[in-house]
N, C-alpha and C positions, 0 to 999 in steps of 0.2 A: 669839316675837320676830317683828316685822314690819319688814323693811327696804324703804324706799321711795326711789326716785330720781325726782325731778321734773325734766323737761327745762325749763330756765329760760326758754326762748323761747316756751313755750306754757302757758296757764293750764290747771289741772286740779284736781280735788278727789277725795278718798277719805274713806270713812267706816270707821273701825275700832271696832267694838263700840259704836257711837253717838257716837264722837268724830270730828268732821269736821275734816279738814285741807284747806285750800284755798290753792293757790299762784296768785297773781295776777301774771302775767308783766308786764303793762303797768306796774304800780307797783313790782314787785320785793318784794312783801310775802307773807308766809305768815300765814294766819289760822287760829286754833285756839281754840275755846271762849272767845271774847272777847279773846284775846290777839292782838296784831298785831306781827309781827316783820319786820325788814328785815335778813335775813342777808347777810353778805359773800359775794359771788359771784365766785369766781376761775376758774370753768370753765363748762361747759355744763350741769351738773347740780347740784341741791340735794339733799343726802342727809338722810334722816330715819330714825332708828333708834327703833322703838317696842317697849317691853317691856310686855306686857299680862298681868295675872293676874286673879284673881277679882274684885278691887275697885279696882284701879288701872291706870292707863296712864301710863307715863313716856316722854316724848319727848326725844330728843337730836337736835338739829338741827345739821348740819355738824360732826359729831364733838364736840359739847358747846359750840358757840358759844352756843346757847340750850338751856335745859333747862325742860321744862314738865311738872310732875307733876299728874295729874288723878285724881280719885276718883269712883267711882260705886257705886250700891247693887248688891250681888251678885245676879244673877238666874239663875245656873246655866247660862246659855247659853254655847255655844262661841264662841271668838273668830272673828269674821268680818271680812273686809276687802272693801268694795265700792267700785268706782270710780264716783263720782257724776257726774263730768263730765270731759271732755278725755281725754288719753292720758298715761299715766305713762311715764317712761324705763324703769323696771323695778320689779318687786314680788317680794319673796321672803318667804315665811312659813315659820317653823320652830317646832316645839314643843320647848321646853327642858325638861330634866329638873328635877324638883322638888329644892330644897335640903333639904326636910324628909324625903325618902324615902331 
């Protein structure tokens, strides 16, 4: 699980296992894999909750205002999050227990 908080006043981008999320402060848009979203902004931060497993990445923006399911070919690599540009408000990564174990 990756929890991201974008400061809405500054543009920033992050890559999570090949999925790029880009917040554009000047237009108030969040870009992800060809999707362009204009979330409702009620405070100083935009919240993104990402659940990533072997072959999927599910994004919940602003507690479910937007939902983006993405799939990719499993490559066995660990989940990585890289800040591509700008500065995030916060970033938290946590390994969740398997529901299958």
